[in-house]
Backbone as CSV, one residue per row, in Angstrom:
resi,resn,N_x,N_y,N_z,CA_x,CA_y,CA_z,C_x,C_y,C_z
1,MET,14.238,-9.224,-12.894,12.250,-9.093,-11.807,12.075,-8.360,-13.243
2,THR,10.241,-8.912,-13.742,10.051,-7.783,-14.658,9.803,-6.448,-13.749
3,LYS,9.455,-5.675,-14.455,9.150,-4.253,-14.450,7.490,-4.321,-13.558
4,GLY,7.068,-3.939,-12.719,5.898,-4.236,-12.059,5.340,-2.831,-11.508
5,TYR,5.615,-1.901,-12.625,4.959,-0.392,-11.745,4.588,0.086,-13.213
6,LYS,3.878,1.330,-13.531,3.068,1.887,-14.541,4.190,3.342,-14.169
7,GLY,4.512,3.846,-15.580,5.318,5.090,-15.074,6.955,5.025,-14.692
8,ILE,7.415,6.242,-14.237,8.678,6.160,-13.505,8.668,5.629,-12.357
9,GLY,9.778,4.817,-12.278,10.073,4.337,-11.055,10.698,4.873,-9.966
10,MET,10.469,4.550,-8.485,10.600,5.111,-7.538,11.405,5.029,-6.973
11,GLU,12.940,5.729,-6.987,14.436,5.659,-7.413,15.099,6.848,-7.095
12,GLY,16.238,6.637,-6.124,16.881,7.858,-5.891,16.122,8.979,-5.534
13,VAL,16.742,9.551,-6.732,16.360,10.942,-5.667,14.731,11.211,-5.638
14,ILE,14.109,10.489,-6.308,13.136,10.512,-6.255,12.081,9.878,-5.672
15,ALA,12.322,8.627,-4.997,12.228,7.725,-3.915,12.492,8.843,-2.578
16,ARG,13.595,9.340,-2.530,14.246,10.321,-1.164,13.272,11.344,-0.997
17,TRP,12.666,12.002,-2.254,11.850,13.349,-2.100,10.832,12.689,-1.466
18,TYR,9.954,11.619,-1.907,8.998,10.719,-1.238,8.752,11.168,0.282
19,ASP,10.149,10.443,0.398,10.224,10.378,1.976,10.133,11.545,2.938
20,THR,10.796,12.110,1.819,10.954,13.647,3.077,9.813,14.132,3.432
21,ASN,9.139,13.822,2.334,7.392,14.802,2.379,6.186,14.449,2.531
22,ASN,6.577,13.062,2.666,5.449,12.185,3.444,5.849,11.385,4.696
23,GLY,7.049,11.789,5.193,7.453,11.071,6.565,7.019,11.584,7.784
24,LYS,5.988,12.745,8.013,5.315,13.114,8.632,4.459,12.914,8.971
25,GLU,3.532,12.426,8.118,2.247,12.287,8.246,1.423,10.967,9.570
26,THR,1.718,11.301,10.363,1.881,10.105,11.483,0.554,9.496,11.433
27,ALA,-0.260,10.744,11.659,-1.575,10.316,11.543,-2.658,9.177,10.478
28,ARG,-1.512,9.414,9.626,-2.354,8.257,8.453,-1.533,6.899,8.790
29,HIS,-0.142,6.998,9.321,0.464,5.348,9.543,-0.506,5.212,10.984
30,GLU,-1.196,5.492,11.550,-1.589,5.212,12.796,-3.226,5.058,12.260
31,GLU,-4.065,5.337,11.036,-4.992,5.059,10.648,-4.768,3.406,9.545
32,GLY,-3.538,3.531,9.354,-3.577,2.202,8.742,-3.595,1.315,9.911
33,VAL,-2.379,1.692,10.820,-2.271,0.252,12.298,-4.042,-0.320,13.124
34,ALA,-4.821,0.822,13.006,-5.930,0.908,13.559,-6.523,0.247,12.598
35,LEU,-6.810,0.089,11.203,-7.351,-0.562,10.184,-6.687,-1.858,10.492
36,VAL,-5.342,-2.619,10.415,-4.944,-3.636,10.495,-5.611,-4.423,11.694
37,ARG,-5.556,-3.408,13.072,-6.026,-4.402,14.338,-7.524,-4.777,14.305
38,ARG,-8.233,-3.962,13.241,-9.959,-4.556,13.058,-10.030,-5.574,12.689
39,HIS,-9.030,-6.136,11.318,-8.544,-7.250,10.745,-7.885,-8.440,11.216
40,ALA,-7.061,-7.984,12.060,-5.804,-9.121,12.006,-5.637,-9.066,14.038
41,ALA,-5.743,-10.701,14.279,-5.439,-11.254,16.245,-4.187,-10.202,16.563
42,PRO,-3.609,-10.262,17.100,-2.076,-10.423,17.664,-1.671,-12.073,17.408
43,GLY,-0.286,-11.450,17.176,0.471,-12.710,16.742,0.306,-13.247,15.127
44,SER,-0.859,-12.715,14.403,-0.373,-12.430,13.405,0.713,-12.123,12.015
45,GLU,0.889,-12.845,10.936,1.979,-12.598,10.118,1.041,-11.630,9.077
46,ILE,1.983,-10.470,9.324,1.347,-9.286,7.962,2.165,-9.267,7.166
47,LEU,1.710,-8.910,6.042,2.543,-8.609,5.011,2.148,-7.156,4.105
48,GLU,2.948,-6.563,4.089,2.477,-4.822,3.415,3.002,-4.869,2.173
49,ILE,2.346,-4.634,0.884,3.113,-4.399,-0.661,2.952,-2.804,-0.867
50,ALA,4.007,-3.172,-1.247,4.577,-1.542,-1.903,4.643,-1.012,-0.523
51,PRO,5.525,-0.690,0.538,5.495,-0.223,1.632,5.961,1.103,1.402
52,GLY,6.437,1.048,0.369,7.383,2.798,0.478,8.848,2.618,1.640
53,PRO,8.928,3.685,1.859,9.943,4.393,3.301,9.598,3.218,4.202
54,GLY,8.756,2.661,4.379,8.274,1.720,5.148,7.592,2.194,6.743
55,TYR,6.306,3.232,6.546,5.891,4.029,7.892,4.966,3.174,8.667
56,LEU,4.096,2.639,7.780,3.345,1.353,8.176,4.107,0.452,8.469
57,SER,4.468,-0.455,7.926,5.134,-1.575,8.435,6.143,-1.216,10.189
58,ILE,6.947,0.136,9.977,7.444,0.475,11.376,6.359,0.370,12.409
59,ALA,5.354,1.212,11.950,4.178,1.464,13.208,4.053,0.358,13.343
60,LEU,3.594,-0.849,12.565,2.755,-2.582,13.314,3.884,-3.124,14.030
61,ALA,4.587,-3.261,13.465,5.607,-3.474,14.237,6.146,-2.877,15.850
62,ARG,6.192,-1.694,15.799,6.296,-1.372,17.399,4.882,-1.488,17.571
63,THR,3.873,-1.688,17.581,3.104,-2.487,18.502,3.279,-4.187,19.011
64,GLY,4.397,-4.686,18.559,4.704,-5.976,19.414,3.751,-6.885,19.209
65,ASP,2.543,-6.701,18.188,1.469,-7.790,18.612,1.697,-8.785,16.836
66,TYR,2.609,-8.144,15.931,2.479,-8.490,14.849,3.897,-8.865,14.317
67,THR,4.127,-9.916,13.727,5.376,-10.386,12.978,5.114,-10.008,11.349
68,VAL,6.054,-8.535,10.802,5.965,-7.846,9.469,7.023,-8.082,9.113
69,THR,6.037,-8.259,7.378,6.928,-8.447,6.384,6.952,-7.170,5.239
70,GLY,7.649,-6.457,4.337,7.255,-5.660,3.251,8.068,-6.006,2.368
71,LEU,7.299,-6.128,1.085,7.472,-5.858,-0.727,7.551,-4.526,-0.955
72,ASP,8.436,-4.176,-1.708,8.707,-3.447,-2.534,9.537,-3.337,-3.548
73,VAL,9.508,-2.829,-4.978,9.584,-3.124,-6.097,10.651,-2.354,-6.131
74,SER,10.768,-0.991,-5.303,12.213,-0.172,-5.650,12.870,-0.218,-4.692
75,ARG,14.249,-0.526,-5.123,15.535,-0.857,-4.227,15.875,0.451,-3.368
76,THR,15.522,1.496,-3.718,15.780,2.623,-2.731,15.235,2.691,-1.963
77,PHE,13.402,2.425,-1.980,12.584,2.308,-1.164,13.130,1.290,0.318
78,VAL,13.628,0.190,-0.518,13.975,-1.096,0.650,14.919,-0.805,1.269
79,GLU,15.977,-0.264,0.933,17.207,0.045,1.584,16.613,1.595,2.532
80,ILE,16.032,2.349,2.030,15.529,3.500,2.877,14.815,2.733,4.653
81,ALA,13.928,1.600,3.779,12.820,1.208,5.300,13.751,0.516,6.134
82,ARG,14.897,-0.595,5.496,15.335,-1.246,5.984,16.534,-0.262,7.381
83,THR,16.991,0.722,6.660,17.585,2.074,7.667,16.571,2.037,8.561
84,LYS,15.296,2.446,8.263,14.619,3.319,9.322,14.021,2.157,10.104
85,ALA,13.972,1.230,10.189,13.577,0.239,10.897,14.677,-0.285,12.194
86,ALA,15.633,-0.282,11.350,16.876,-0.686,12.444,17.027,0.976,13.269
87,GLU,16.665,1.933,12.901,16.617,3.086,14.155,15.558,3.313,14.515
88,ALA,14.567,2.661,14.452,13.345,2.437,15.320,13.558,1.429,16.137
89,GLY,14.788,0.499,15.928,14.867,-1.004,17.150,13.487,-1.888,16.615
90,VAL,13.128,-2.146,15.650,12.157,-2.989,15.526,12.248,-3.772,14.040
91,GLN,11.676,-4.687,14.116,12.280,-6.283,13.149,11.138,-5.932,12.421
92,VAL,11.253,-5.280,10.936,10.784,-5.925,9.700,11.501,-6.247,8.835
93,ASP,10.721,-7.864,8.046,11.408,-7.845,7.121,11.600,-7.294,5.481
94,PHE,12.144,-6.465,4.949,11.694,-5.771,4.008,12.564,-6.221,2.574
95,ARG,11.660,-6.947,2.079,12.255,-7.362,0.649,11.835,-6.916,-0.513
96,LEU,12.950,-6.777,-1.568,12.201,-6.364,-2.911,12.192,-7.555,-3.467
97,GLY,11.162,-6.817,-4.388,10.352,-8.257,-5.001,8.829,-7.478,-6.022
98,ASN,8.409,-7.966,-6.778,7.139,-7.315,-7.392,6.323,-7.680,-7.289
99,ALA,5.177,-7.329,-6.907,3.639,-7.659,-6.279,3.042,-8.710,-7.137
100,SER,3.337,-8.815,-8.843,2.379,-10.101,-9.250,3.306,-11.039,-9.607
101,GLU,4.899,-11.376,-8.542,5.741,-12.764,-8.355,6.210,-12.183,-7.475
102,MET,5.271,-12.863,-6.363,5.634,-12.457,-4.805,6.521,-13.798,-4.538
103,PRO,7.723,-13.267,-3.880,8.570,-14.511,-3.355,8.596,-14.983,-2.066
104,PHE,7.391,-15.881,-1.676,6.582,-16.049,-1.055,5.769,-17.178,-1.058
105,ASP,6.326,-18.348,-0.032,5.231,-19.651,-0.198,3.765,-19.294,-0.126
106,ASP,3.444,-20.651,-0.522,1.776,-20.097,-0.251,1.338,-20.431,0.807
107,ALA,-0.025,-19.362,1.180,-1.080,-19.387,2.432,0.431,-18.764,3.574
108,ALA,1.165,-17.971,3.136,2.331,-17.320,4.183,2.220,-16.194,5.087
109,PHE,0.583,-16.147,4.683,0.479,-14.599,6.137,-1.366,-14.755,6.440
110,ASP,-1.387,-13.894,7.220,-2.693,-13.885,8.366,-3.172,-12.426,7.263
111,LEU,-2.884,-11.586,6.933,-3.459,-10.500,6.559,-1.961,-9.555,5.524
112,LEU,-2.778,-9.166,4.428,-1.646,-8.522,3.742,-2.444,-7.220,3.405
113,ILE,-1.903,-6.121,3.203,-2.249,-4.736,2.896,-1.477,-3.832,2.221
114,CYS,-2.479,-3.006,1.190,-1.507,-2.338,0.163,-2.186,-0.739,0.365
115,CYS,-1.541,0.088,0.800,-1.926,1.864,0.358,-1.284,2.433,-0.432
116,ALA,-2.302,2.969,-1.640,-1.868,4.376,-1.955,-0.937,3.692,-3.452
117,ALA,-0.730,2.651,-3.377,0.294,1.950,-4.338,-0.682,0.722,-5.497
118,PHE,-1.876,0.266,-5.241,-2.229,-0.693,-6.681,-2.334,-0.110,-7.745
119,LYS,-2.922,1.079,-8.488,-3.422,1.841,-9.074,-1.588,2.047,-9.962
120,ASN,-0.522,1.894,-9.482,0.271,1.833,-10.190,0.959,0.567,-10.647
121,PHE,0.638,-0.880,-10.308,0.740,-2.036,-10.387,0.464,-2.033,-12.071
122,ALA,1.993,-2.534,-12.717,1.583,-2.918,-14.269,0.564,-4.414,-13.990
123,ASP,0.719,-5.143,-13.405,0.008,-6.760,-13.881,-0.969,-6.365,-12.433
124,PRO,-2.281,-5.927,-12.570,-3.073,-5.770,-11.264,-3.644,-7.117,-11.299
125,ALA,-4.331,-7.745,-12.174,-4.937,-9.207,-12.218,-3.605,-10.458,-11.644
126,GLY,-2.734,-9.764,-11.755,-1.451,-10.867,-11.674,-1.279,-10.685,-10.129
127,ALA,-1.394,-9.466,-9.511,-0.973,-8.624,-8.476,-2.091,-9.831,-7.047
128,LEU,-3.102,-9.301,-7.926,-4.468,-9.772,-7.464,-4.714,-11.271,-6.657
129,ARG,-3.896,-12.120,-7.881,-3.901,-13.587,-7.559,-2.918,-13.970,-6.460
130,GLU,-1.707,-13.070,-6.781,-0.531,-13.635,-5.667,-1.299,-12.916,-4.271
131,MET,-2.116,-11.868,-4.312,-2.090,-11.858,-2.858,-3.159,-13.018,-2.373
132,ARG,-3.740,-13.010,-3.289,-4.976,-15.135,-2.830,-4.191,-15.973,-2.839
133,ARG,-3.016,-16.245,-3.342,-2.340,-17.025,-3.008,-1.512,-17.520,-1.578
134,VAL,-0.413,-16.150,-1.646,-0.056,-16.424,-0.494,-0.409,-15.868,0.947
135,LEU,-1.738,-15.584,0.813,-2.613,-15.389,1.865,-3.359,-16.891,2.795
136,ARG,-3.483,-17.017,3.864,-3.776,-18.284,4.323,-5.156,-18.358,4.246
137,PRO,-5.997,-19.847,4.490,-7.321,-19.905,4.358,-8.162,-19.306,5.515
138,GLY,-8.792,-18.136,5.564,-9.594,-17.365,6.132,-9.048,-16.295,6.285
139,GLY,-7.534,-15.938,5.832,-6.967,-14.681,5.406,-7.992,-13.528,4.824
140,ARG,-7.071,-11.963,4.897,-7.651,-10.762,4.627,-7.028,-10.311,3.702
141,GLY,-7.011,-9.610,2.575,-6.375,-8.582,2.240,-7.252,-7.100,2.141
142,LEU,-5.805,-6.521,2.255,-6.327,-4.982,2.561,-6.276,-3.836,1.236
143,VAL,-6.745,-3.364,0.663,-6.322,-2.587,-0.523,-7.146,-0.887,-0.282
144,VAL,-6.153,-0.207,-0.253,-6.640,1.120,0.137,-6.127,2.081,-1.212
145,ASP,-6.661,2.555,-1.820,-6.169,3.326,-2.560,-7.217,4.743,-3.531
146,LEU,-6.582,5.747,-4.360,-7.539,6.586,-4.814,-8.228,6.241,-5.923
147,ARG,-9.678,6.396,-5.400,-10.304,6.393,-6.771,-10.204,6.957,-8.032
148,LYS,-10.860,6.253,-9.325,-10.832,7.427,-10.256,-11.310,8.118,-10.300
149,ASP,-13.063,8.333,-9.857,-13.503,9.598,-9.850,-13.535,10.720,-8.948
150,VAL,-11.949,10.907,-8.008,-12.139,11.375,-7.384,-12.339,12.874,-7.428
151,SER,-12.884,13.364,-6.334,-13.253,15.160,-6.962,-12.016,15.786,-6.299
152,LYS,-11.827,17.280,-6.799,-11.268,18.351,-6.669,-11.357,18.510,-5.269
153,GLN,-12.385,18.599,-4.853,-12.467,18.717,-3.238,-12.233,18.216,-2.291
154,ALA,-11.766,16.947,-2.887,-11.642,15.479,-1.952,-9.862,15.650,-1.765
155,VAL,-9.418,16.004,-2.979,-7.653,16.336,-3.225,-7.420,17.506,-2.475
156,ASP,-8.032,18.617,-2.770,-7.641,19.685,-1.718,-8.014,19.361,-0.175
157,GLU,-8.793,18.855,0.114,-8.771,18.008,1.731,-7.823,17.424,2.154
158,ASP,-7.177,16.308,1.403,-6.443,15.453,1.584,-5.097,16.401,1.566
159,VAL,-4.884,17.095,0.550,-3.435,17.492,0.573,-3.488,18.961,1.583
160,ALA,-5.082,19.386,1.843,-4.124,19.932,3.149,-3.558,20.120,4.416
161,ARG,-4.030,18.521,4.636,-3.667,17.607,5.800,-2.483,17.676,5.848
162,MET,-1.849,17.094,5.106,-0.241,16.541,5.036,0.891,17.599,5.376
163,GLY,0.703,18.442,5.543,1.878,19.717,5.800,2.400,19.902,5.211
164,LEU,2.878,19.946,4.241,3.540,19.963,2.968,3.756,21.697,2.793
165,GLY,5.015,21.602,2.438,5.643,22.879,1.941,4.929,23.540,0.513
166,PRO,5.160,24.867,-0.053,4.369,24.950,-1.011,4.842,24.533,-2.422
167,MET,5.873,24.258,-2.383,5.929,23.397,-3.943,5.940,22.006,-3.577
168,SER,5.689,21.252,-2.495,5.680,19.808,-2.582,3.705,19.819,-2.762
169,LYS,3.166,20.972,-1.934,1.991,21.168,-1.949,1.233,21.377,-3.493
170,VAL,1.542,22.081,-4.028,1.363,22.054,-5.534,1.598,20.909,-6.034
171,PHE,3.068,20.319,-6.122,2.956,19.156,-6.916,1.988,17.851,-6.563
172,THR,1.547,17.662,-5.365,0.866,16.533,-4.900,-0.420,16.939,-5.588
173,ARG,-0.774,18.197,-5.342,-2.122,18.517,-5.865,-2.573,17.949,-7.375
174,PHE,-0.976,18.923,-7.869,-1.287,18.060,-9.323,-1.456,16.826,-9.565
175,ALA,-0.645,16.570,-8.742,-0.509,14.601,-9.405,-1.832,14.048,-8.943
176,LEU,-2.908,14.282,-7.672,-4.008,13.886,-7.269,-4.755,13.933,-8.187
177,ARG,-4.778,15.276,-9.059,-5.779,15.747,-9.687,-5.744,15.301,-11.237
178,SER,-4.507,14.706,-11.419,-4.054,14.977,-13.227,-3.650,13.363,-13.513
179,PHE,-2.736,12.778,-13.176,-1.978,11.849,-14.014,-2.372,10.234,-12.738
180,LEU,-2.262,10.765,-11.323,-2.321,9.896,-10.718,-4.140,9.337,-10.869
181,PRO,-5.097,9.776,-10.776,-6.645,9.395,-11.016,-6.761,8.212,-12.657
182,ARG,-5.755,8.999,-13.765,-6.181,8.158,-14.695,-5.169,6.492,-14.548
183,ARG,-4.689,6.637,-13.303,-3.807,5.165,-13.439,-4.777,4.470,-12.266
184,ALA,-5.887,4.775,-11.917,-6.510,4.415,-10.961,-8.133,3.536,-11.226
185,TYR,-8.924,3.283,-10.190,-9.829,2.327,-10.656,-11.671,2.402,-10.212
186,THR,-12.063,2.608,-10.766,-13.446,3.083,-10.127,-13.809,1.942,-9.515
187,LYS,-14.790,1.840,-8.889,-15.313,0.922,-7.715,-15.630,-0.711,-8.941
188,ALA,-16.412,-0.084,-10.050,-17.285,-1.136,-11.103,-15.514,-1.732,-11.299
189,GLN,-14.300,-1.021,-11.926,-13.700,-1.876,-12.509,-12.676,-2.391,-11.527
190,PHE,-12.354,-2.216,-10.140,-11.985,-3.022,-9.468,-12.783,-4.423,-9.117
191,GLU,-13.951,-4.131,-9.351,-14.696,-5.610,-8.840,-14.634,-5.969,-9.886
192,ALA,-14.376,-5.716,-10.701,-14.688,-6.703,-12.575,-13.045,-7.453,-12.325
193,LEU,-11.471,-6.836,-11.910,-10.776,-6.923,-11.278,-10.382,-8.258,-10.303
194,VAL,-11.323,-7.903,-9.613,-10.996,-8.572,-8.083,-12.231,-10.318,-8.815
195,ALA,-13.275,-9.913,-9.415,-14.144,-11.474,-10.152,-13.376,-12.539,-10.423
196,GLY,-12.395,-12.024,-11.184,-11.042,-13.455,-11.284,-10.125,-13.443,-10.899
197,ALA,-9.971,-12.943,-9.702,-8.851,-13.318,-8.396,-9.106,-14.838,-8.042
198,GLY,-10.188,-15.196,-7.460,-10.657,-16.399,-6.632,-10.837,-16.235,-5.559
199,PHE,-10.761,-15.008,-4.855,-11.061,-14.899,-3.460,-12.903,-15.233,-2.883
200,SER,-12.905,-15.463,-1.865,-14.284,-16.205,-1.644,-15.150,-15.362,-1.490
201,SER,-15.016,-14.187,-1.002,-15.887,-12.410,-0.796,-14.760,-11.725,-1.168
202,TYR,-15.926,-10.732,-0.964,-15.165,-9.075,-1.146,-15.991,-8.283,-0.394
203,ASP,-15.366,-7.035,-0.469,-16.363,-5.767,-0.116,-15.935,-4.639,-0.575
204,ILE,-16.058,-3.622,-1.248,-16.243,-2.020,-2.117,-16.384,-1.639,-1.730
205,ARG,-15.875,-0.484,-0.230,-15.912,0.614,0.249,-15.691,1.932,-0.302
206,GLN,-16.199,3.017,-0.801,-15.889,3.958,-0.996,-16.039,5.545,-0.072
207,SER,-15.257,6.141,-0.317,-14.665,7.372,0.772,-14.640,8.555,-0.602
208,PRO,-14.864,9.878,-0.300,-14.767,10.297,-1.200,-13.412,10.997,-1.801
209,LEU,-12.694,10.224,-1.129,-10.750,10.033,-1.696,-10.602,8.846,-2.099
210,SER,-10.882,7.453,-1.868,-10.040,6.590,-2.038,-11.450,5.617,-1.948
211,LEU,-11.062,4.173,-2.933,-11.802,3.139,-2.527,-11.219,1.945,-1.245
212,GLU,-11.843,1.289,-0.578,-11.342,0.813,0.489,-11.704,-0.563,0.390
213,VAL,-11.064,-1.574,0.116,-10.916,-3.187,-0.474,-11.057,-3.733,0.270
214,GLU,-12.087,-4.900,0.940,-11.540,-5.800,1.737,-12.175,-7.269,1.268
215,LEU,-10.442,-8.027,1.049,-10.642,-8.951,0.406,-10.474,-9.904,1.215
216,ARG,-11.220,-11.625,1.002,-11.363,-12.464,2.149,-10.800,-13.997,1.206
217,ASN,-10.126,-14.543,1.931,-9.462,-15.819,1.109,-10.515,-17.184,1.453
């Protein structure tokens, strides 16, 4: 499998640190469930791209309304997510794979979602083409990620709601103010990427912190 990410991979101790420091954000996971519910009817087949430790995928599976698959390039995250799903007593098909080389058939999913990960993809254009390929006609793709021009105030407010310990708070604030925005996209940059992916239409909305992209197949 080719390297699908920018920078240092989320493996081993780094992935476990991430899990320890982000697993308590249940409100954020529920916001993700609410977002999916607005776009996917019960019975839909859902793909989460880069689910990390699997919080959102597991929350979606708990509803009983969806068949859920997760695809992540990190072996450690896949292992953690599979363990968490088993502990929660829910069925999620967590797979190892690259967003720009997905191991799925054409038109396999009704909806896909990717949160806080797109900026890290080494081949963003390829990932968007793959998203379109694996979505069924009429399907939706949802991408939510940090905006490149995020303000310090928006970062500080987001970090404050995370409930992190002192050291994790310092590092997370530093990451969101420095190297993560450098990887991220402005609205205009994302529009340029989407234009070549073949979607029938799209909308890009902005919050103070994020770009919220809806892709229509």
